[in-house]
C-alpha positions as CSV (number, residue, x, y, z in Angstrom):
1,M,261.6,-65.7,94.5
2,I,258.6,-67.1,93.6
3,N,258.2,-71.1,95.4
4,K,254.7,-71.9,95.3
5,L,252.1,-72.4,92.8
6,I,250.9,-70.1,90.5
7,K,247.2,-69.6,91.2
8,T,246.0,-66.0,89.4
9,E,246.5,-64.3,86.7
10,Q,248.3,-61.8,88.6
11,E,250.8,-63.8,90.1
12,Y,251.4,-66.1,86.2
13,N,252.3,-62.2,85.0
14,S,254.5,-61.1,87.6
15,V,256.1,-64.6,87.2
16,L,256.6,-64.2,83.5
17,S,258.0,-60.7,84.6
18,R,260.6,-62.4,87.0
19,I,261.6,-65.3,84.0
20,E,262.1,-62.2,81.6
21,E,264.5,-61.1,84.1
22,L,266.3,-64.3,84.4
23,M,266.8,-64.8,80.9
24,D,270.3,-64.0,81.2
25,A,271.0,-66.2,84.1
26,K,274.7,-67.9,83.7
27,E,274.6,-71.9,84.5
28,N,275.1,-73.2,87.3
29,S,273.9,-70.5,89.2
30,P,271.2,-69.8,91.9
31,E,269.7,-67.4,88.7
32,I,269.3,-70.8,87.1
33,E,267.6,-73.0,89.1
34,E,265.0,-70.6,89.8
35,L,264.3,-69.9,86.1
36,E,264.0,-73.5,85.7
37,L,261.7,-74.1,88.9
38,L,259.7,-70.9,87.4
39,A,259.7,-72.4,83.8
40,A,258.1,-75.3,85.6
41,L,255.5,-73.5,87.3
42,V,254.6,-71.5,84.5
43,E,253.6,-74.7,82.6
44,L,251.2,-75.8,84.9
45,Y,249.2,-73.1,85.4
46,E,249.5,-72.9,81.4
47,D,248.8,-76.9,80.9
48,E,245.7,-76.1,83.3
49,H,244.7,-72.5,82.2
50,Y,245.6,-72.3,78.8
51,P,245.1,-75.9,77.1
52,M,246.2,-76.4,73.9
53,D,244.6,-78.9,71.4
54,L,246.2,-81.7,70.0
55,P,247.2,-81.1,65.9
56,D,245.1,-82.6,63.3
57,P,246.9,-85.8,63.0
58,V,247.5,-85.1,58.7
59,D,248.6,-81.9,59.1
60,A,251.5,-83.3,62.2
61,I,252.4,-86.0,59.2
62,K,253.0,-82.8,56.8
63,F,255.0,-80.9,59.6
64,R,257.0,-83.4,60.3
65,M,257.9,-83.8,56.8
66,E,258.9,-80.1,56.5
67,Q,261.0,-80.5,59.2
68,L,262.9,-83.8,57.8
69,G,262.6,-82.5,54.8
70,L,261.0,-85.4,53.4
71,N,258.6,-86.0,50.2
72,Q,255.9,-88.6,50.5
73,K,258.0,-91.3,48.6
74,A,259.9,-91.0,52.2
75,L,256.7,-92.4,53.9
76,V,256.0,-95.2,51.5
77,P,257.9,-97.1,54.3
78,F,255.1,-96.0,56.8
79,I,251.8,-95.4,54.8
80,G,252.4,-98.5,51.9
81,S,252.6,-97.4,48.7
82,K,252.2,-93.8,46.9
83,S,249.0,-93.9,46.4
84,K,248.5,-94.4,50.0
85,V,250.6,-91.9,50.5
86,S,248.6,-89.4,49.0
87,E,245.1,-90.2,50.2
88,V,246.2,-90.2,53.5
89,L,247.8,-86.8,53.0
90,K,245.1,-85.4,51.2
91,R,242.6,-87.0,53.4
92,K,240.4,-89.3,51.3
93,R,242.0,-92.3,53.5
94,N,241.9,-92.2,57.1
95,L,244.8,-93.6,58.3
96,T,245.2,-97.2,60.0
97,L,246.7,-99.0,63.1
98,S,249.9,-100.2,61.7
99,M,249.6,-97.0,59.7
100,M,249.6,-95.1,62.8
101,R,252.2,-97.5,64.5
102,S,254.9,-97.0,61.9
103,L,254.6,-92.4,61.7
104,H,255.6,-92.4,65.4
105,K,258.0,-95.5,65.7
106,N,260.0,-94.0,62.7
107,L,258.7,-90.0,62.7
108,G,258.5,-90.1,66.5
109,I,255.1,-88.2,66.2
110,P,253.4,-88.4,69.3
111,A,250.9,-91.0,69.7
112,E,248.4,-89.1,71.5
113,I,247.9,-87.6,68.0
114,F,247.1,-90.2,66.1
115,L,245.1,-91.5,69.0
116,Q,242.9,-88.6,69.7
117,T,240.8,-89.1,66.5
118,S,238.1,-91.6,66.0
119,E,238.7,-92.7,62.4
120,I,240.9,-95.6,62.9
121,T,241.1,-98.6,60.5
122,A,242.1,-102.5,61.9
């Protein structure tokens, strides 16, 4: 059992192989505990060595709309009007801070996605 941080690509590949072996482990077994530990170690390693950029805010909104089966009209309470929704989704209007807060609160879009851009208007 691996019980230390992953520091090399070789260790990373070894852990991935072990995770694959443990995928069919039974609930509440020592193997499940090992699988959970290894998954956490892999996540730490990948966060450091394979960082992923946050998605573009408009792309994140569109993705969330697709996930929830929403149309543009459903965004009116969060953005303000049909025309504002259309302009935001076509990138013709920047999101305001109040729009970002509302989209975060009501649609569960992580605030970090909105905060990464400098195109914020009051």
